[in-house]
C-alpha positions in Angstrom: 84.2 -41.2 241.2 85.4 -37.9 242.8 87.6 -37.8 245.9 85.7 -36.6 248.9 87.0 -33.7 251.0 85.0 -34.7 254.0 86.9 -35.6 257.2 88.4 -39.1 257.2 86.2 -41.7 258.8 87.4 -44.5 261.0 87.3 -46.9 258.0 90.7 -46.8 256.3 91.2 -45.5 252.8 93.8 -47.2 250.7 95.4 -45.5 247.7 96.9 -48.0 245.2 99.2 -46.3 242.7 99.6 -48.0 239.3 96.1 -49.4 239.6 95.9 -49.8 235.9 98.7 -52.4 235.9 98.8 -56.1 236.5 99.7 -56.1 240.2 98.0 -52.8 241.1 94.8 -53.9 239.4 94.7 -57.2 241.3 95.3 -55.4 244.7 92.3 -53.2 244.0 90.1 -56.1 243.1 91.0 -58.1 246.2 90.7 -55.1 248.6 87.3 -54.4 247.1 86.1 -58.0 247.1 87.1 -58.4 250.7 85.7 -55.0 251.7 89.0 -54.2 253.3 88.5 -50.4 253.4 87.7 -47.6 251.0 89.8 -48.2 247.9 91.2 -45.4 245.7 92.7 -46.5 242.4 95.5 -44.2 241.2 95.8 -44.1 237.4 98.4 -42.4 235.2 95.9 -42.3 232.3 92.1 -42.6 232.5 92.3 -45.1 229.6 94.1 -47.6 231.9 91.2 -47.9 234.3 88.9 -50.3 232.4 89.7 -53.3 234.6 89.4 -51.6 238.0 86.5 -49.5 236.8 84.2 -52.6 237.1 84.4 -52.1 240.9 83.2 -49.2 243.1 86.7 -48.0 243.9 87.3 -44.3 243.5 89.3 -43.7 240.3 91.7 -40.8 240.6 94.2 -39.3 238.2 97.6 -39.9 239.7 100.5 -39.3 237.4 103.5 -39.7 239.7 105.5 -37.1 237.8 103.0 -34.5 239.1 103.4 -33.8 242.8 100.1 -31.9 242.6 98.2 -34.9 241.3 99.8 -37.2 243.9 98.9 -34.8 246.7 95.3 -34.6 245.5 95.0 -38.4 245.2 96.4 -38.7 248.8 93.7 -36.6 250.4 92.2 -38.3 253.4 94.2 -41.5 252.7 95.3 -43.6 255.6 97.3 -46.3 253.7 99.2 -46.4 250.4 100.3 -49.3 248.2 102.8 -48.0 245.8 102.9 -50.2 242.7 103.4 -47.7 239.9 106.5 -48.1 237.8 107.7 -47.2 234.4 110.8 -48.1 232.4 112.0 -44.6 232.7 114.5 -44.3 235.5 113.8 -40.6 236.4 110.0 -41.0 236.3 110.1 -44.0 238.6 112.5 -42.6 241.1 111.1 -39.1 241.1 107.6 -40.5 241.2 108.5 -42.5 244.3 109.9 -39.4 246.0 106.6 -37.6 245.2 104.6 -40.5 246.7 106.7 -40.5 249.9 106.6 -36.7 250.2 102.8 -36.6 249.8 102.3 -39.5 252.2 104.4 -37.8 254.8 102.4 -34.5 254.4 99.1 -36.3 254.6 100.0 -38.2 257.7 99.6 -41.6 256.1 99.7 -44.5 258.6 101.5 -47.0 256.4 103.0 -47.1 252.9 103.8 -50.4 251.2 106.3 -50.0 248.4 106.7 -52.8 245.8 110.3 -53.3 244.8 111.9 -56.4 243.3 114.4 -59.1 243.9 116.3 -57.6 241.0 117.9 -55.2 243.5 120.2 -58.1 244.5 121.7 -58.4 241.0 122.3 -62.0 240.0 123.5 -63.9 243.1 123.3 -67.7 243.5 122.4 -69.8 246.6 120.0 -68.8 249.3 119.4 -65.0 249.5 117.8 -63.3 252.4 117.4 -59.5 253.1 121.0 -59.2 254.5 122.4 -59.8 251.0 124.0 -56.7 249.5 122.1 -54.7 246.8 125.0 -53.3 244.6 124.3 -51.6 241.4 125.1 -53.8 238.4 124.4 -51.6 235.4 121.2 -53.4 234.7 118.6 -50.6 234.2 115.6 -52.1 236.0 117.4 -53.3 239.1 119.4 -50.1 239.4 116.2 -48.1 239.0 114.5 -50.0 241.8 117.6 -49.6 244.0 117.3 -45.8 243.7 113.5 -46.0 244.3 114.2 -48.0 247.5 116.7 -45.2 248.5 113.9 -42.7 248.2 111.8 -44.9 250.5 114.6 -45.1 253.0 115.0 -41.4 253.0 111.3 -41.0 253.8 111.6 -43.7 256.5 114.5 -41.8 258.1 112.2 -38.8 258.3 109.5 -40.8 260.2 107.3 -42.2 257.4 106.1 -45.7 258.2 107.1 -47.4 254.9 107.5 -51.1 254.3 109.4 -52.5 251.3 108.4 -55.7 249.6 110.7 -57.4 247.1 108.6 -59.8 245.1 110.1 -62.6 242.9 108.5 -63.4 239.5 104.8 -62.6 239.8 102.6 -64.9 237.7 98.9 -65.4 237.2 96.1 -63.7 235.3 97.1 -60.6 233.4 100.9 -61.3 233.9 102.3 -60.4 230.5 105.9 -61.4 231.1 105.7 -64.6 233.2 102.3 -66.0 232.1 101.0 -64.7 228.8 104.3 -64.7 227.0 105.0 -68.4 227.9 101.4 -69.4 227.1 101.8 -68.0 223.6 105.2 -69.7 223.2 103.9 -73.1 224.3 101.1 -72.9 221.7 103.7 -72.1 218.9 106.0 -75.1 218.6 108.8 -76.0 218.4 109.6 -75.4 222.1 113.0 -73.7 221.9 114.2 -74.2 225.5 116.3 -77.3 226.1 115.9 -79.3 229.3 119.6 -78.9 230.1 119.3 -75.1 229.8 116.4 -74.7 232.2 117.5 -76.5 235.4 117.8 -73.3 237.4 115.4 -72.2 240.1 112.2 -70.5 239.0 111.2 -68.2 241.9 107.5 -67.7 241.2 104.9 -66.1 243.4 101.2 -66.3 242.4 99.7 -62.8 242.3 97.2 -63.5 245.0 100.0 -64.6 247.4 101.7 -61.3 246.7 98.4 -59.5 247.5 98.3 -61.5 250.8 101.7 -60.2 251.7 100.7 -56.7 250.8 97.6 -56.8 253.0 99.6 -58.2 255.9 102.2 -55.4 255.4 99.5 -52.8 255.6 98.6 -54.0 259.1 102.0 -55.0 260.5 103.8 -52.6 262.8 107.2 -53.1 261.3 110.2 -50.8 261.6 110.1 -48.0 259.0 112.2 -48.9 256.0 112.2 -52.6 256.7 112.5 -54.7 253.5 111.1 -58.2 253.0 111.6 -60.8 250.3 108.3 -62.1 248.9 108.4 -65.5 247.2 106.0 -68.4 246.5 105.3 -71.6 248.3 107.4 -73.8 246.0 110.8 -73.5 244.3 110.4 -75.4 241.0 113.0 -75.5 238.2 112.2 -73.6 235.0 111.7 -77.0 233.4 109.1 -77.9 236.0 107.3 -74.6 235.5 107.2 -74.9 231.7 105.8 -78.5 231.8 103.3 -77.6 234.5 101.9 -74.6 232.6 101.8 -76.7 229.5 99.8 -79.4 231.3 97.4 -76.9 232.9 96.7 -75.5 229.4 95.9 -79.0 228.1 98.5 -78.9 225.5 100.4 -81.9 224.0 103.6 -82.9 225.9 106.6 -80.6 225.3 109.3 -81.8 222.9 112.2 -79.5 223.7 115.1 -79.0 221.2 118.7 -79.8 222.1 120.8 -77.1 223.7 122.7 -76.6 220.5 119.5 -76.2 218.5 117.9 -73.9 221.1 120.9 -71.5 221.4 121.5 -71.5 217.6 117.9 -70.3 217.1 118.3 -67.6 219.8 121.5 -66.3 218.1 119.9 -66.3 214.6 116.7 -64.4 215.7 118.4 -61.9 218.0 119.5 -59.4 215.3 115.9 -59.4 214.1 114.7 -58.7 217.6 117.1 -55.8 218.1 116.3 -54.4 214.7 112.6 -54.5 215.3 113.0 -52.7 218.7 115.1 -50.0 217.0 112.7 -49.5 214.1 109.6 -49.3 216.3 111.3 -46.9 218.7 112.4 -44.5 216.0 110.1 -45.0 213.1 106.8 -46.3 214.6 104.5 -43.9 212.7 105.7 -44.7 209.1 106.0 -48.4 209.9 102.4 -48.6 211.2 101.3 -46.6 208.2 102.9 -49.2 205.8 101.3 -52.0 207.9 97.8 -50.6 207.4 98.3 -49.9 203.7 100.0 -53.1 202.5 98.9 -56.7 203.0 102.4 -57.8 202.1 104.0 -55.7 204.8 101.3 -56.8 207.3 102.0 -60.5 206.5 105.8 -60.0 206.9 105.5 -58.1 210.1 103.2 -60.7 211.6 105.6 -63.5 210.7 108.5 -61.5 212.2 106.5 -60.8 215.4 105.6 -64.5 215.8 109.3 -65.5 215.3 110.5 -63.0 217.8 107.8 -63.9 220.3 108.4 -67.6 220.2 112.2 -67.6 220.2 114.1 -67.1 223.5 116.6 -64.2 223.6 120.2 -65.3 224.3 120.0 -63.6 227.8 117.1 -65.8 228.8 119.4 -68.8 229.1 121.3 -67.2 231.9 118.0 -66.7 233.8 116.9 -70.3 233.2 120.2 -71.8 234.5 120.8 -69.7 237.6 120.2 -71.5 240.9 119.1 -68.9 243.5 116.4 -69.0 246.0 114.9 -66.0 247.9 114.0 -66.7 251.5 110.6 -65.5 252.8 111.4 -66.5 256.4 111.6 -62.9 257.6 108.4 -61.9 255.9 106.5 -64.9 257.3 107.7 -64.2 260.8 107.2 -60.5 261.0 104.3 -59.9 258.6 102.4 -63.1 259.6 101.6 -64.4 256.1 102.6 -67.6 254.5 102.2 -68.3 250.8 99.2 -70.6 250.3 99.0 -71.4 246.6 100.7 -74.5 245.3 102.0 -74.2 241.8 99.6 -76.6 240.2 96.6 -74.9 242.0 97.8 -71.5 240.8 98.3 -72.7 237.2 94.8 -74.3 237.1 93.3 -70.9 238.0 95.6 -69.2 235.5 94.7 -71.6 232.7 91.0 -71.0 233.3 91.6 -67.3 232.9 93.7 -67.8 229.8 90.8 -69.8 228.2 88.2 -67.3 229.3 90.3 -64.5 227.8 90.8 -66.3 224.5 94.5 -66.8 225.0 94.4 -70.5 224.7 93.4 -71.4 221.1 91.5 -74.7 220.8 93.5 -77.3 218.8 
């Protein structure tokens, strides 16, 4: 639907950048379902709009690399939820600067920027917003630190921007923290030993994240204020794996020993790295061979399954780290408390996995 140039009505208009993604798409769905204002779904590519296109939201082209597109998408907007991100450092940081600049020019009343707990690095213990955010050399966390700096620059110039730092967001459409594990659980053996997964799994169900976003749109917080956003419970990784497995109705997990699990990870890791290199540099000829040869297709599918079901060595550091991210500040100043218990969230997620054909009947 085209963007209207008519004067802005009293009803607020919310632009959601990255609306073609997992989190942005859910924010659009909830805002529309609750009739929480006029919703504008910002899309980098038209092809990514199938999910949000089921609703009456305005679909607008919004490639954050183009300040012109961002300005056009921002016309008559009162609120912005900035979800868009790419794995390219410059695109993400420069895109965030474009969003902040266009929002300031348009007189937007509130911008909510979605950052990440990765800005803290890999601390242990209880982490609140006073914890330092030093660069660690890890690309994603450092990229988001620079994006936060762009937000702080805009806040210093008077833009009302709120920063949310979500933990691991799970639920329907979550490729990393839901779908990937659902696929692994259905492809035994389970290659994560109990002893290797006793660390804290800081999960937030996607609808609780949306609740925090909606609260932040209305809260009159200090420009540039940052908030940790975490779920209601702090399970261990073992507890999460077993709970998801139960919700999916699968047989009880029979984990390998730590020695077996880590050995499998080390053996498969060179294959994983080689596959990434080949796809990055020779995707066209590889896919051509895949289409032409049944043998190549079979070998590639076997390799893909092995890579998908085997943990990378770096995952064991994540599964063992004991850190918890406090939401006390967010609950106090934004006025929202996480409401989804883990089992309740996983029941809803498993229902979506079944409906999407991602749980294969035994």
